[in-house]
mmCIF file of the N, C-alpha and C atoms, coordinates in Angstrom:
data_MODEL
# 
_entry.id   MODEL 
# 
loop_
_atom_site.group_PDB 
_atom_site.id 
_atom_site.type_symbol 
_atom_site.label_atom_id 
_atom_site.label_alt_id 
_atom_site.label_comp_id 
_atom_site.label_asym_id 
_atom_site.label_entity_id 
_atom_site.label_seq_id 
_atom_site.pdbx_PDB_ins_code 
_atom_site.Cartn_x 
_atom_site.Cartn_y 
_atom_site.Cartn_z 
_atom_site.occupancy 
_atom_site.B_iso_or_equiv 
_atom_site.pdbx_formal_charge 
_atom_site.auth_seq_id 
_atom_site.auth_comp_id 
_atom_site.auth_asym_id 
_atom_site.auth_atom_id 
_atom_site.pdbx_PDB_model_num 
ATOM 1   N N  . MET A 1 1  ? 0.734  -1.139 0.086   1.00 0.00 ? 1  MET A N  1 
ATOM 2   C CA . MET A 1 1  ? 0.058  -0.092 -0.102  1.00 0.00 ? 1  MET A CA 1 
ATOM 3   C C  . MET A 1 1  ? 0.897  1.310  0.079   1.00 0.00 ? 1  MET A C  1 
ATOM 4   N N  . VAL A 1 2  ? 1.806  1.393  0.865   1.00 0.00 ? 2  VAL A N  1 
ATOM 5   C CA . VAL A 1 2  ? 2.958  2.388  0.981   1.00 0.00 ? 2  VAL A CA 1 
ATOM 6   C C  . VAL A 1 2  ? 3.365  2.771  -0.802  1.00 0.00 ? 2  VAL A C  1 
ATOM 7   N N  . LEU A 1 3  ? 3.778  1.554  -1.031  1.00 0.00 ? 3  LEU A N  1 
ATOM 8   C CA . LEU A 1 3  ? 4.623  1.795  -2.485  1.00 0.00 ? 3  LEU A CA 1 
ATOM 9   C C  . LEU A 1 3  ? 3.456  2.268  -3.399  1.00 0.00 ? 3  LEU A C  1 
ATOM 10  N N  . PHE A 1 4  ? 2.225  1.620  -3.436  1.00 0.00 ? 4  PHE A N  1 
ATOM 11  C CA . PHE A 1 4  ? 1.377  2.260  -4.297  1.00 0.00 ? 4  PHE A CA 1 
ATOM 12  C C  . PHE A 1 4  ? 0.850  3.639  -4.094  1.00 0.00 ? 4  PHE A C  1 
ATOM 13  N N  . ARG A 1 5  ? 0.725  4.278  -2.905  1.00 0.00 ? 5  ARG A N  1 
ATOM 14  C CA . ARG A 1 5  ? 0.633  5.436  -2.774  1.00 0.00 ? 5  ARG A CA 1 
ATOM 15  C C  . ARG A 1 5  ? 1.665  6.351  -3.025  1.00 0.00 ? 5  ARG A C  1 
ATOM 16  N N  . THR A 1 6  ? 3.140  6.008  -2.744  1.00 0.00 ? 6  THR A N  1 
ATOM 17  C CA . THR A 1 6  ? 4.104  6.797  -3.161  1.00 0.00 ? 6  THR A CA 1 
ATOM 18  C C  . THR A 1 6  ? 4.090  6.947  -4.474  1.00 0.00 ? 6  THR A C  1 
ATOM 19  N N  . ALA A 1 7  ? 3.986  5.935  -5.330  1.00 0.00 ? 7  ALA A N  1 
ATOM 20  C CA . ALA A 1 7  ? 4.063  5.813  -6.992  1.00 0.00 ? 7  ALA A CA 1 
ATOM 21  C C  . ALA A 1 7  ? 2.882  6.725  -7.188  1.00 0.00 ? 7  ALA A C  1 
ATOM 22  N N  . LEU A 1 8  ? 2.057  6.678  -6.726  1.00 0.00 ? 8  LEU A N  1 
ATOM 23  C CA . LEU A 1 8  ? 0.962  7.611  -7.232  1.00 0.00 ? 8  LEU A CA 1 
ATOM 24  C C  . LEU A 1 8  ? 0.952  9.005  -6.917  1.00 0.00 ? 8  LEU A C  1 
ATOM 25  N N  . VAL A 1 9  ? 1.545  9.112  -5.660  1.00 0.00 ? 9  VAL A N  1 
ATOM 26  C CA . VAL A 1 9  ? 1.806  11.014 -5.506  1.00 0.00 ? 9  VAL A CA 1 
ATOM 27  C C  . VAL A 1 9  ? 3.074  11.310 -6.294  1.00 0.00 ? 9  VAL A C  1 
ATOM 28  N N  . LEU A 1 10 ? 3.978  10.565 -6.840  1.00 0.00 ? 10 LEU A N  1 
ATOM 29  C CA . LEU A 1 10 ? 5.154  10.984 -7.632  1.00 0.00 ? 10 LEU A CA 1 
ATOM 30  C C  . LEU A 1 10 ? 4.672  11.248 -8.965  1.00 0.00 ? 10 LEU A C  1 
ATOM 31  N N  . THR A 1 11 ? 3.563  10.292 -9.238  1.00 0.00 ? 11 THR A N  1 
ATOM 32  C CA . THR A 1 11 ? 3.128  10.459 -10.829 1.00 0.00 ? 11 THR A CA 1 
ATOM 33  C C  . THR A 1 11 ? 2.405  11.565 -11.059 1.00 0.00 ? 11 THR A C  1 
ATOM 34  N N  . ILE A 1 12 ? 1.778  11.915 -9.711  1.00 0.00 ? 12 ILE A N  1 
ATOM 35  C CA . ILE A 1 12 ? 0.800  13.045 -9.849  1.00 0.00 ? 12 ILE A CA 1 
ATOM 36  C C  . ILE A 1 12 ? 1.758  14.443 -10.189 1.00 0.00 ? 12 ILE A C  1 
ATOM 37  N N  . ILE A 1 13 ? 2.655  14.224 -9.440  1.00 0.00 ? 13 ILE A N  1 
ATOM 38  C CA . ILE A 1 13 ? 3.546  15.352 -9.351  1.00 0.00 ? 13 ILE A CA 1 
ATOM 39  C C  . ILE A 1 13 ? 4.154  15.580 -10.738 1.00 0.00 ? 13 ILE A C  1 
ATOM 40  N N  . GLY A 1 14 ? 4.562  14.217 -11.415 1.00 0.00 ? 14 GLY A N  1 
ATOM 41  C CA . GLY A 1 14 ? 4.995  14.280 -12.670 1.00 0.00 ? 14 GLY A CA 1 
ATOM 42  C C  . GLY A 1 14 ? 3.907  14.765 -13.710 1.00 0.00 ? 14 GLY A C  1 
ATOM 43  N N  . ALA A 1 15 ? 2.694  14.481 -13.763 1.00 0.00 ? 15 ALA A N  1 
ATOM 44  C CA . ALA A 1 15 ? 1.789  14.923 -14.519 1.00 0.00 ? 15 ALA A CA 1 
ATOM 45  C C  . ALA A 1 15 ? 1.490  16.356 -14.294 1.00 0.00 ? 15 ALA A C  1 
ATOM 46  N N  . LEU A 1 16 ? 1.391  16.870 -12.930 1.00 0.00 ? 16 LEU A N  1 
ATOM 47  C CA . LEU A 1 16 ? 1.439  18.180 -12.822 1.00 0.00 ? 16 LEU A CA 1 
ATOM 48  C C  . LEU A 1 16 ? 2.486  19.096 -13.336 1.00 0.00 ? 16 LEU A C  1 
ATOM 49  N N  . ASN A 1 17 ? 3.743  18.710 -13.336 1.00 0.00 ? 17 ASN A N  1 
ATOM 50  C CA . ASN A 1 17 ? 4.871  19.183 -14.172 1.00 0.00 ? 17 ASN A CA 1 
ATOM 51  C C  . ASN A 1 17 ? 4.371  19.300 -15.589 1.00 0.00 ? 17 ASN A C  1 
ATOM 52  N N  . TRP A 1 18 ? 4.185  18.163 -16.075 1.00 0.00 ? 18 TRP A N  1 
ATOM 53  C CA . TRP A 1 18 ? 3.784  18.128 -17.379 1.00 0.00 ? 18 TRP A CA 1 
ATOM 54  C C  . TRP A 1 18 ? 2.735  19.203 -17.928 1.00 0.00 ? 18 TRP A C  1 
ATOM 55  N N  . LEU A 1 19 ? 1.673  19.187 -17.017 1.00 0.00 ? 19 LEU A N  1 
ATOM 56  C CA . LEU A 1 19 ? 0.369  20.086 -17.544 1.00 0.00 ? 19 LEU A CA 1 
ATOM 57  C C  . LEU A 1 19 ? 0.930  21.667 -17.231 1.00 0.00 ? 19 LEU A C  1 
ATOM 58  N N  . SER A 1 20 ? 2.003  21.997 -16.541 1.00 0.00 ? 20 SER A N  1 
ATOM 59  C CA . SER A 1 20 ? 2.486  23.298 -16.492 1.00 0.00 ? 20 SER A CA 1 
ATOM 60  C C  . SER A 1 20 ? 3.325  23.778 -17.657 1.00 0.00 ? 20 SER A C  1 
ATOM 61  N N  . ILE A 1 21 ? 3.923  22.389 -17.910 1.00 0.00 ? 21 ILE A N  1 
ATOM 62  C CA . ILE A 1 21 ? 5.040  22.842 -19.109 1.00 0.00 ? 21 ILE A CA 1 
ATOM 63  C C  . ILE A 1 21 ? 4.014  22.925 -20.585 1.00 0.00 ? 21 ILE A C  1 
ATOM 64  N N  . GLY A 1 22 ? 2.772  22.295 -20.431 1.00 0.00 ? 22 GLY A N  1 
ATOM 65  C CA . GLY A 1 22 ? 2.022  22.045 -21.728 1.00 0.00 ? 22 GLY A CA 1 
ATOM 66  C C  . GLY A 1 22 ? 1.421  23.455 -21.726 1.00 0.00 ? 22 GLY A C  1 
ATOM 67  N N  . LEU A 1 23 ? 1.080  23.829 -20.727 1.00 0.00 ? 23 LEU A N  1 
ATOM 68  C CA . LEU A 1 23 ? -0.026 25.188 -20.746 1.00 0.00 ? 23 LEU A CA 1 
ATOM 69  C C  . LEU A 1 23 ? 0.950  26.639 -20.714 1.00 0.00 ? 23 LEU A C  1 
ATOM 70  N N  . PHE A 1 24 ? 1.905  26.296 -19.829 1.00 0.00 ? 24 PHE A N  1 
ATOM 71  C CA . PHE A 1 24 ? 2.591  27.524 -19.563 1.00 0.00 ? 24 PHE A CA 1 
ATOM 72  C C  . PHE A 1 24 ? 3.917  27.753 -20.018 1.00 0.00 ? 24 PHE A C  1 
ATOM 73  N N  . ARG A 1 25 ? 4.533  26.458 -20.353 1.00 0.00 ? 25 ARG A N  1 
ATOM 74  C CA . ARG A 1 25 ? 5.911  26.294 -20.741 1.00 0.00 ? 25 ARG A CA 1 
ATOM 75  C C  . ARG A 1 25 ? 6.943  26.484 -19.565 1.00 0.00 ? 25 ARG A C  1 
ATOM 76  N N  . TYR A 1 26 ? 6.477  26.167 -18.386 1.00 0.00 ? 26 TYR A N  1 
ATOM 77  C CA . TYR A 1 26 ? 6.987  26.336 -17.177 1.00 0.00 ? 26 TYR A CA 1 
ATOM 78  C C  . TYR A 1 26 ? 7.464  25.045 -16.674 1.00 0.00 ? 26 TYR A C  1 
ATOM 79  N N  . ASP A 1 27 ? 8.595  24.594 -16.361 1.00 0.00 ? 27 ASP A N  1 
ATOM 80  C CA . ASP A 1 27 ? 8.922  23.367 -15.989 1.00 0.00 ? 27 ASP A CA 1 
ATOM 81  C C  . ASP A 1 27 ? 9.200  23.541 -14.196 1.00 0.00 ? 27 ASP A C  1 
ATOM 82  N N  . PHE A 1 28 ? 8.091  23.332 -13.571 1.00 0.00 ? 28 PHE A N  1 
ATOM 83  C CA . PHE A 1 28 ? 8.382  23.814 -12.042 1.00 0.00 ? 28 PHE A CA 1 
ATOM 84  C C  . PHE A 1 28 ? 9.576  22.745 -11.547 1.00 0.00 ? 28 PHE A C  1 
ATOM 85  N N  . VAL A 1 29 ? 9.838  21.562 -11.709 1.00 0.00 ? 29 VAL A N  1 
ATOM 86  C CA . VAL A 1 29 ? 10.868 20.782 -11.047 1.00 0.00 ? 29 VAL A CA 1 
ATOM 87  C C  . VAL A 1 29 ? 12.277 21.219 -11.409 1.00 0.00 ? 29 VAL A C  1 
ATOM 88  N N  . SER A 1 30 ? 12.484 21.546 -12.889 1.00 0.00 ? 30 SER A N  1 
ATOM 89  C CA . SER A 1 30 ? 13.551 21.959 -13.212 1.00 0.00 ? 30 SER A CA 1 
ATOM 90  C C  . SER A 1 30 ? 13.954 23.296 -12.709 1.00 0.00 ? 30 SER A C  1 
ATOM 91  N N  . ASP A 1 31 ? 12.831 24.473 -12.308 1.00 0.00 ? 31 ASP A N  1 
ATOM 92  C CA . ASP A 1 31 ? 13.236 25.747 -11.912 1.00 0.00 ? 31 ASP A CA 1 
ATOM 93  C C  . ASP A 1 31 ? 13.330 25.560 -10.400 1.00 0.00 ? 31 ASP A C  1 
ATOM 94  N N  . LEU A 1 32 ? 12.924 24.605 -9.608  1.00 0.00 ? 32 LEU A N  1 
ATOM 95  C CA . LEU A 1 32 ? 12.883 24.456 -8.183  1.00 0.00 ? 32 LEU A CA 1 
ATOM 96  C C  . LEU A 1 32 ? 14.351 23.876 -7.885  1.00 0.00 ? 32 LEU A C  1 
ATOM 97  N N  . PHE A 1 33 ? 14.836 22.912 -8.818  1.00 0.00 ? 33 PHE A N  1 
ATOM 98  C CA . PHE A 1 33 ? 16.399 22.468 -8.558  1.00 0.00 ? 33 PHE A CA 1 
ATOM 99  C C  . PHE A 1 33 ? 17.598 23.397 -9.529  1.00 0.00 ? 33 PHE A C  1 
ATOM 100 N N  . GLY A 1 34 ? 17.023 24.379 -10.217 1.00 0.00 ? 34 GLY A N  1 
ATOM 101 C CA . GLY A 1 34 ? 18.096 25.079 -10.710 1.00 0.00 ? 34 GLY A CA 1 
ATOM 102 C C  . GLY A 1 34 ? 18.515 24.698 -12.238 1.00 0.00 ? 34 GLY A C  1 
ATOM 103 N N  . GLY A 1 35 ? 17.520 23.758 -12.848 1.00 0.00 ? 35 GLY A N  1 
ATOM 104 C CA . GLY A 1 35 ? 17.976 23.468 -14.184 1.00 0.00 ? 35 GLY A CA 1 
ATOM 105 C C  . GLY A 1 35 ? 17.502 22.059 -14.441 1.00 0.00 ? 35 GLY A C  1 
ATOM 106 N N  . TRP A 1 36 ? 17.171 21.595 -15.632 1.00 0.00 ? 36 TRP A N  1 
ATOM 107 C CA . TRP A 1 36 ? 16.676 20.324 -15.714 1.00 0.00 ? 36 TRP A CA 1 
ATOM 108 C C  . TRP A 1 36 ? 17.975 19.274 -15.831 1.00 0.00 ? 36 TRP A C  1 
ATOM 109 N N  . ASP A 1 37 ? 19.205 19.710 -15.824 1.00 0.00 ? 37 ASP A N  1 
ATOM 110 C CA . ASP A 1 37 ? 20.180 18.892 -15.921 1.00 0.00 ? 37 ASP A CA 1 
ATOM 111 C C  . ASP A 1 37 ? 21.103 18.861 -14.640 1.00 0.00 ? 37 ASP A C  1 
ATOM 112 N N  . THR A 1 38 ? 20.573 19.251 -13.578 1.00 0.00 ? 38 THR A N  1 
ATOM 113 C CA . THR A 1 38 ? 20.918 19.162 -12.162 1.00 0.00 ? 38 THR A CA 1 
ATOM 114 C C  . THR A 1 38 ? 20.501 17.878 -11.387 1.00 0.00 ? 38 THR A C  1 
ATOM 115 N N  . ALA A 1 39 ? 21.497 17.474 -10.453 1.00 0.00 ? 39 ALA A N  1 
ATOM 116 C CA . ALA A 1 39 ? 21.157 16.254 -9.780  1.00 0.00 ? 39 ALA A CA 1 
ATOM 117 C C  . ALA A 1 39 ? 19.861 15.944 -9.408  1.00 0.00 ? 39 ALA A C  1 
ATOM 118 N N  . GLY A 1 40 ? 19.466 17.123 -8.651  1.00 0.00 ? 40 GLY A N  1 
ATOM 119 C CA . GLY A 1 40 ? 18.149 17.208 -7.964  1.00 0.00 ? 40 GLY A CA 1 
ATOM 120 C C  . GLY A 1 40 ? 17.004 16.791 -8.939  1.00 0.00 ? 40 GLY A C  1 
ATOM 121 N N  . ALA A 1 41 ? 16.899 17.696 -10.017 1.00 0.00 ? 41 ALA A N  1 
ATOM 122 C CA . ALA A 1 41 ? 15.995 17.565 -10.897 1.00 0.00 ? 41 ALA A CA 1 
ATOM 123 C C  . ALA A 1 41 ? 16.070 15.974 -11.669 1.00 0.00 ? 41 ALA A C  1 
ATOM 124 N N  . ARG A 1 42 ? 16.983 15.704 -11.932 1.00 0.00 ? 42 ARG A N  1 
ATOM 125 C CA . ARG A 1 42 ? 17.396 14.688 -12.653 1.00 0.00 ? 42 ARG A CA 1 
ATOM 126 C C  . ARG A 1 42 ? 16.952 13.295 -11.556 1.00 0.00 ? 42 ARG A C  1 
ATOM 127 N N  . THR A 1 43 ? 17.216 13.417 -10.210 1.00 0.00 ? 43 THR A N  1 
ATOM 128 C CA . THR A 1 43 ? 16.574 12.585 -9.417  1.00 0.00 ? 43 THR A CA 1 
ATOM 129 C C  . THR A 1 43 ? 15.193 12.548 -9.119  1.00 0.00 ? 43 THR A C  1 
ATOM 130 N N  . ILE A 1 44 ? 14.480 13.542 -9.270  1.00 0.00 ? 44 ILE A N  1 
ATOM 131 C CA . ILE A 1 44 ? 13.008 14.010 -9.243  1.00 0.00 ? 44 ILE A CA 1 
ATOM 132 C C  . ILE A 1 44 ? 12.583 13.030 -10.494 1.00 0.00 ? 44 ILE A C  1 
ATOM 133 N N  . PHE A 1 45 ? 12.825 13.411 -11.873 1.00 0.00 ? 45 PHE A N  1 
ATOM 134 C CA . PHE A 1 45 ? 12.515 12.952 -12.867 1.00 0.00 ? 45 PHE A CA 1 
ATOM 135 C C  . PHE A 1 45 ? 12.692 11.483 -12.907 1.00 0.00 ? 45 PHE A C  1 
ATOM 136 N N  . THR A 1 46 ? 13.700 11.073 -12.357 1.00 0.00 ? 46 THR A N  1 
ATOM 137 C CA . THR A 1 46 ? 13.966 9.362  -12.326 1.00 0.00 ? 46 THR A CA 1 
ATOM 138 C C  . THR A 1 46 ? 12.970 8.758  -11.519 1.00 0.00 ? 46 THR A C  1 
ATOM 139 N N  . LEU A 1 47 ? 12.583 9.359  -10.337 1.00 0.00 ? 47 LEU A N  1 
ATOM 140 C CA . LEU A 1 47 ? 11.501 8.696  -9.411  1.00 0.00 ? 47 LEU A CA 1 
ATOM 141 C C  . LEU A 1 47 ? 10.352 8.847  -10.025 1.00 0.00 ? 47 LEU A C  1 
ATOM 142 N N  . VAL A 1 48 ? 10.048 9.775  -10.703 1.00 0.00 ? 48 VAL A N  1 
ATOM 143 C CA . VAL A 1 48 ? 8.611  9.903  -11.363 1.00 0.00 ? 48 VAL A CA 1 
ATOM 144 C C  . VAL A 1 48 ? 8.749  8.678  -12.402 1.00 0.00 ? 48 VAL A C  1 
ATOM 145 N N  . GLY A 1 49 ? 9.442  8.413  -12.986 1.00 0.00 ? 49 GLY A N  1 
ATOM 146 C CA . GLY A 1 49 ? 9.755  7.572  -14.148 1.00 0.00 ? 49 GLY A CA 1 
ATOM 147 C C  . GLY A 1 49 ? 9.503  6.262  -13.486 1.00 0.00 ? 49 GLY A C  1 
ATOM 148 N N  . ILE A 1 50 ? 10.255 5.735  -12.414 1.00 0.00 ? 50 ILE A N  1 
ATOM 149 C CA . ILE A 1 50 ? 10.288 4.609  -11.819 1.00 0.00 ? 50 ILE A CA 1 
ATOM 150 C C  . ILE A 1 50 ? 8.622  4.339  -11.248 1.00 0.00 ? 50 ILE A C  1 
ATOM 151 N N  . ALA A 1 51 ? 8.194  5.630  -10.678 1.00 0.00 ? 51 ALA A N  1 
ATOM 152 C CA . ALA A 1 51 ? 6.675  5.382  -10.079 1.00 0.00 ? 51 ALA A CA 1 
ATOM 153 C C  . ALA A 1 51 ? 5.567  5.078  -11.340 1.00 0.00 ? 51 ALA A C  1 
ATOM 154 N N  . GLY A 1 52 ? 6.002  5.627  -12.380 1.00 0.00 ? 52 GLY A N  1 
ATOM 155 C CA . GLY A 1 52 ? 5.038  5.277  -13.690 1.00 0.00 ? 52 GLY A CA 1 
ATOM 156 C C  . GLY A 1 52 ? 5.385  3.794  -13.752 1.00 0.00 ? 52 GLY A C  1 
ATOM 157 N N  . ILE A 1 53 ? 6.251  3.002  -13.782 1.00 0.00 ? 53 ILE A N  1 
ATOM 158 C CA . ILE A 1 53 ? 6.634  1.840  -14.040 1.00 0.00 ? 53 ILE A CA 1 
ATOM 159 C C  . ILE A 1 53 ? 6.051  0.784  -12.888 1.00 0.00 ? 53 ILE A C  1 
ATOM 160 N N  . VAL A 1 54 ? 6.120  1.341  -11.727 1.00 0.00 ? 54 VAL A N  1 
ATOM 161 C CA . VAL A 1 54 ? 5.454  0.483  -10.881 1.00 0.00 ? 54 VAL A CA 1 
ATOM 162 C C  . VAL A 1 54 ? 3.999  0.668  -10.855 1.00 0.00 ? 54 VAL A C  1 
ATOM 163 N N  . LEU A 1 55 ? 3.339  1.690  -11.293 1.00 0.00 ? 55 LEU A N  1 
ATOM 164 C CA . LEU A 1 55 ? 1.968  1.896  -11.405 1.00 0.00 ? 55 LEU A CA 1 
ATOM 165 C C  . LEU A 1 55 ? 1.410  0.833  -12.424 1.00 0.00 ? 55 LEU A C  1 
ATOM 166 N N  . ILE A 1 56 ? 2.476  0.781  -13.736 1.00 0.00 ? 56 ILE A N  1 
ATOM 167 C CA . ILE A 1 56 ? 2.046  -0.149 -14.534 1.00 0.00 ? 56 ILE A CA 1 
ATOM 168 C C  . ILE A 1 56 ? 1.709  -1.553 -14.291 1.00 0.00 ? 56 ILE A C  1 
ATOM 169 N N  . TYR A 1 57 ? 2.266  -2.113 -13.047 1.00 0.00 ? 57 TYR A N  1 
ATOM 170 C CA . TYR A 1 57 ? 2.049  -3.267 -12.694 1.00 0.00 ? 57 TYR A CA 1 
ATOM 171 C C  . TYR A 1 57 ? 0.803  -3.242 -11.961 1.00 0.00 ? 57 TYR A C  1 
ATOM 172 N N  . TYR A 1 58 ? 0.470  -2.200 -11.202 1.00 0.00 ? 58 TYR A N  1 
ATOM 173 C CA . TYR A 1 58 ? -1.048 -2.145 -10.779 1.00 0.00 ? 58 TYR A CA 1 
ATOM 174 C C  . TYR A 1 58 ? -2.145 -1.833 -11.689 1.00 0.00 ? 58 TYR A C  1 
ATOM 175 N N  . LEU A 1 59 ? -1.946 -1.557 -12.799 1.00 0.00 ? 59 LEU A N  1 
ATOM 176 C CA . LEU A 1 59 ? -2.767 -1.413 -14.097 1.00 0.00 ? 59 LEU A CA 1 
ATOM 177 C C  . LEU A 1 59 ? -3.319 -2.600 -14.383 1.00 0.00 ? 59 LEU A C  1 
ATOM 178 N N  . PHE A 1 60 ? -2.321 -3.656 -14.369 1.00 0.00 ? 60 PHE A N  1 
ATOM 179 C CA . PHE A 1 60 ? -2.647 -5.139 -14.960 1.00 0.00 ? 60 PHE A CA 1 
ATOM 180 C C  . PHE A 1 60 ? -2.782 -5.895 -14.024 1.00 0.00 ? 60 PHE A C  1 
ATOM 181 N N  . ASP A 1 61 ? -2.586 -5.672 -12.601 1.00 0.00 ? 61 ASP A N  1 
ATOM 182 C CA . ASP A 1 61 ? -2.665 -6.639 -11.663 1.00 0.00 ? 61 ASP A CA 1 
ATOM 183 C C  . ASP A 1 61 ? -3.739 -6.437 -10.834 1.00 0.00 ? 61 ASP A C  1 
ATOM 184 N N  . ARG A 1 62 ? -5.285 -7.124 -11.094 1.00 0.00 ? 62 ARG A N  1 
ATOM 185 C CA . ARG A 1 62 ? -6.485 -6.690 -10.569 1.00 0.00 ? 62 ARG A CA 1 
ATOM 186 C C  . ARG A 1 62 ? -6.296 -7.111 -8.928  1.00 0.00 ? 62 ARG A C  1 
ATOM 187 N N  . ASN A 1 63 ? -5.538 -7.977 -8.822  1.00 0.00 ? 63 ASN A N  1 
ATOM 188 C CA . ASN A 1 63 ? -5.608 -8.466 -7.293  1.00 0.00 ? 63 ASN A CA 1 
ATOM 189 C C  . ASN A 1 63 ? -4.831 -7.095 -6.366  1.00 0.00 ? 63 ASN A C  1 
ATOM 190 N N  . ALA A 1 64 ? -3.745 -6.792 -7.008  1.00 0.00 ? 64 ALA A N  1 
ATOM 191 C CA . ALA A 1 64 ? -3.069 -5.774 -6.216  1.00 0.00 ? 64 ALA A CA 1 
ATOM 192 C C  . ALA A 1 64 ? -4.044 -4.609 -6.015  1.00 0.00 ? 64 ALA A C  1 
ATOM 193 N N  . VAL A 1 65 ? -4.733 -4.014 -7.027  1.00 0.00 ? 65 VAL A N  1 
ATOM 194 C CA . VAL A 1 65 ? -5.349 -3.065 -6.717  1.00 0.00 ? 65 VAL A CA 1 
ATOM 195 C C  . VAL A 1 65 ? -6.669 -3.316 -5.791  1.00 0.00 ? 65 VAL A C  1 
ATOM 196 N N  . GLU A 1 66 ? -7.287 -4.614 -5.953  1.00 0.00 ? 66 GLU A N  1 
ATOM 197 C CA . GLU A 1 66 ? -8.382 -5.171 -4.702  1.00 0.00 ? 66 GLU A CA 1 
ATOM 198 C C  . GLU A 1 66 ? -7.556 -5.062 -3.664  1.00 0.00 ? 66 GLU A C  1 
ATOM 199 N N  . GLN A 1 67 ? -6.519 -5.550 -3.377  1.00 0.00 ? 67 GLN A N  1 
ATOM 200 C CA . GLN A 1 67 ? -5.790 -5.610 -1.973  1.00 0.00 ? 67 GLN A CA 1 
ATOM 201 C C  . GLN A 1 67 ? -5.570 -4.225 -1.439  1.00 0.00 ? 67 GLN A C  1 
ATOM 202 N N  . ASN A 1 68 ? -5.269 -3.323 -2.210  1.00 0.00 ? 68 ASN A N  1 
ATOM 203 C CA . ASN A 1 68 ? -5.214 -1.894 -1.730  1.00 0.00 ? 68 ASN A CA 1 
ATOM 204 C C  . ASN A 1 68 ? -6.415 -1.365 -1.341  1.00 0.00 ? 68 ASN A C  1 
ATOM 205 N N  . ASN A 1 69 ? -7.729 -1.494 -1.972  1.00 0.00 ? 69 ASN A N  1 
ATOM 206 C CA . ASN A 1 69 ? -8.917 -1.010 -1.713  1.00 0.00 ? 69 ASN A CA 1 
ATOM 207 C C  . ASN A 1 69 ? -9.278 -1.841 -0.236  1.00 0.00 ? 69 ASN A C  1 
ATOM 208 N N  . ALA A 1 70 ? -9.056 -3.070 -0.214  1.00 0.00 ? 70 ALA A N  1 
ATOM 209 C CA . ALA A 1 70 ? -9.577 -3.766 1.168   1.00 0.00 ? 70 ALA A CA 1 
ATOM 210 C C  . ALA A 1 70 ? -8.799 -3.458 2.319   1.00 0.00 ? 70 ALA A C  1 
ATOM 211 N N  . SER A 1 71 ? -7.785 -2.883 2.178   1.00 0.00 ? 71 SER A N  1 
ATOM 212 C CA . SER A 1 71 ? -6.745 -2.602 3.345   1.00 0.00 ? 71 SER A CA 1 
ATOM 213 C C  . SER A 1 71 ? -7.315 -1.162 4.033   1.00 0.00 ? 71 SER A C  1 
ATOM 214 N N  . LYS A 1 72 ? -7.986 -0.348 3.273   1.00 0.00 ? 72 LYS A N  1 
ATOM 215 C CA . LYS A 1 72 ? -8.400 0.824  3.620   1.00 0.00 ? 72 LYS A CA 1 
ATOM 216 C C  . LYS A 1 72 ? -9.073 0.760  4.925   1.00 0.00 ? 72 LYS A C  1 
# 
């Protein structure tokens, strides 16, 4: 459950960042860390990508999603 929620939060952060890039041409994560090629920004981008990969598992594993819903 913790992995699912963490992956979901990171994916939402990534989605909001892409929304701001698409609508306003403003990269919040890069601006926050001083550029897209800094270690901090690259770390966040990497974590968001890993979170997306984790959520792919939850997308296709119906039992994992049902277990998360049942543990609430």
